[in-house]
C-alpha positions as CSV (number, residue, x, y, z in Angstrom):
1,M,-80.3,80.4,257.7
2,V,-77.4,83.0,257.8
3,Q,-76.0,84.7,255.6
4,K,-72.7,86.5,256.4
5,A,-71.8,89.4,254.3
6,L,-68.9,89.9,252.6
7,V,-66.6,93.1,252.8
8,C,-64.8,93.8,249.4
9,Y,-62.8,95.7,247.3
10,N,-64.3,98.0,244.7
11,A,-63.4,96.2,241.4
12,E,-65.1,99.4,239.5
13,Q,-63.0,101.9,241.1
14,M,-59.7,99.4,240.8
15,R,-56.2,101.1,241.4
16,K,-53.5,99.9,240.1
17,V,-51.2,99.0,243.3
18,E,-47.8,98.4,243.7
19,I,-45.3,97.2,246.9
20,Y,-41.6,97.6,247.1
21,S,-40.7,94.8,249.6
22,T,-38.2,92.4,251.1
23,D,-39.0,88.7,252.3
24,S,-38.0,89.7,256.1
25,C,-40.2,93.1,256.4
26,H,-42.9,92.4,259.0
27,F,-44.5,95.6,257.9
28,C,-44.3,94.3,253.8
29,H,-46.1,91.1,255.1
30,M,-48.3,93.2,257.0
31,T,-49.6,95.3,253.9
32,K,-49.6,92.4,252.0
33,E,-52.5,90.6,254.3
34,F,-54.6,93.9,254.6
35,F,-54.3,93.8,250.6
36,S,-55.5,90.1,250.2
37,A,-58.1,90.4,253.1
38,N,-59.6,93.6,251.2
39,N,-59.5,92.1,247.6
40,V,-56.8,94.4,246.7
41,P,-54.9,93.3,243.5
42,F,-51.3,94.3,243.7
43,T,-47.9,93.6,242.3
44,D,-45.1,93.0,244.4
45,Y,-41.0,94.1,243.9
46,N,-38.8,92.2,245.9
47,V,-36.1,95.0,246.6
48,G,-33.7,92.7,248.0
49,T,-33.2,90.4,245.1
50,D,-33.8,92.9,242.5
51,T,-31.6,95.6,242.2
52,A,-33.2,97.2,239.2
53,K,-36.3,97.5,241.2
54,R,-34.5,98.6,244.2
55,K,-33.0,101.7,242.5
56,E,-36.7,102.3,241.4
57,M,-37.9,102.7,244.6
58,V,-35.4,104.9,246.0
59,E,-35.7,107.2,242.4
60,K,-39.7,107.3,243.3
61,S,-39.6,107.7,247.1
62,G,-36.4,109.1,248.1
63,Q,-36.2,105.8,250.9
64,M,-34.4,102.9,251.3
65,G,-37.0,101.1,253.9
66,V,-39.6,99.2,253.0
67,P,-42.6,98.8,252.5
68,V,-43.0,101.1,249.9
69,I,-46.2,101.1,248.0
70,V,-47.1,103.6,245.1
71,V,-51.0,103.6,244.1
72,D,-51.7,105.0,240.4
73,D,-48.2,105.8,239.9
74,K,-48.5,109.0,241.7
75,D,-49.3,108.1,245.4
76,I,-46.5,106.9,247.4
77,V,-46.8,105.2,251.1
78,V,-43.9,104.9,252.8
79,G,-44.6,101.9,256.1
80,F,-47.9,100.2,256.2
81,D,-50.1,103.0,257.1
82,K,-53.6,101.6,256.6
83,N,-55.6,104.3,257.6
84,T,-53.8,106.4,254.4
85,L,-54.3,103.3,252.1
86,V,-58.1,103.0,253.0
87,K,-58.5,106.2,251.8
88,L,-56.6,105.7,248.6
89,L,-58.2,103.0,247.4
90,D,-61.9,103.7,248.8
91,I,-61.8,100.8,251.1
92,P,-65.2,100.5,253.4
93,A,-64.0,100.9,257.2
C-alpha cells in the first residue's frame, strides 16, 4: 500500500484571512485557488457588487486594484504574491 502525504495548512496557527475580489479578476481566482489548495479558510468580499466593501478595501489599502488580501487585520497584500502569502500564513514551501 502506498500512502501519499498531504500538506495541509497548520490549524494551530490559523490566521484571519480576507480577500477583496471581483468575479472577473484572474488573479483573484488564482489567490482563492491557492488558499483552497492549502486549506486556508478565508472570507471573500466581492467588491464588484458590494460598494461598502469596495470603500473599505480602498481605505485599508489605498488601492482600487484587486485582489487585496488582509491577514489578521494588519498585513495587506495587493495582488497575488504567492511568496509573501506563504510566509504570512506559515505554509510549508
